[in-house]
C-alpha positions in Angstrom: 132.4 95.4 97.6 133.9 96.7 94.3 133.9 94.5 91.2 136.7 96.6 89.7 139.4 94.3 88.4 137.3 91.3 89.0 136.8 88.6 86.4 133.6 89.6 84.5 132.2 86.1 84.9 132.7 86.2 88.7 131.0 89.7 88.8 128.1 88.2 86.8 127.9 85.2 89.0 127.8 87.4 92.1 124.8 89.3 90.7 123.1 86.0 89.7 123.6 84.7 93.3 122.3 87.9 94.9 119.1 87.6 92.7 118.8 83.9 93.5 119.2 84.4 97.3 116.8 87.4 97.1 114.0 85.1 96.0 115.0 81.9 97.7 116.7 82.8 101.0 117.0 86.6 101.5 119.0 86.2 104.8 121.9 84.9 102.7 122.3 87.9 100.4 124.7 89.5 102.8 127.0 86.4 102.5 127.6 86.7 98.8 130.8 88.7 98.8 132.4 86.6 101.6 131.5 83.4 99.7 133.4 84.6 96.6 136.4 85.4 98.8 136.5 81.9 100.3 135.4 79.7 97.4 135.7 79.5 93.6 132.6 79.9 91.3 132.3 76.2 90.7 132.2 75.3 94.4 129.5 77.9 95.0 127.4 76.7 92.1 127.7 73.0 93.3 126.7 74.1 96.8 123.6 75.8 95.4 122.6 72.8 93.4 123.1 70.5 96.5 121.1 72.8 98.8 118.4 74.1 96.4 118.3 71.6 93.6 119.3 74.2 91.1 121.8 77.0 90.5 121.1 80.6 90.0 119.7 81.6 86.6 122.3 83.7 84.8 125.3 81.9 86.2 128.2 82.2 83.8 126.1 84.4 81.6 123.6 81.7 80.8 119.9 82.6 80.9 118.4 79.3 81.8 114.8 78.6 82.8 115.8 74.9 83.0 116.9 73.3 86.3 120.7 73.6 86.2 121.1 70.0 87.3 119.8 68.9 83.9 120.6 72.0 81.8 123.7 70.5 80.1 121.9 67.4 79.1 119.0 69.5 77.9 121.2 71.8 75.8 123.1 68.9 74.3 119.8 67.2 73.4 118.5 70.4 71.9 121.6 70.8 69.9 121.4 67.3 68.5 117.7 67.7 67.6 118.5 71.0 65.9 121.2 69.4 63.8 119.0 66.4 62.9 116.1 68.7 62.0 118.3 70.8 59.8 119.6 67.8 57.9 116.1 66.5 57.1 
């Protein structure tokens, strides 16, 4: 399926999901395009987190090695620690 005219974030998320499925559940790679036709990016991400405990690395352009279920808390904590360290 062509990504021409597609939101760049969605195209990036499709690639991330293909890589994720390639390593976790190769039989699902063929379902990536139909998933994005039926569901929005947020619903797909939440389904991955529910089924696999994490989302695809690279989702929305983020390059996380941290489990996505805790990544926002981790990033917020890191940001606060960085600010505190800079003010010392």
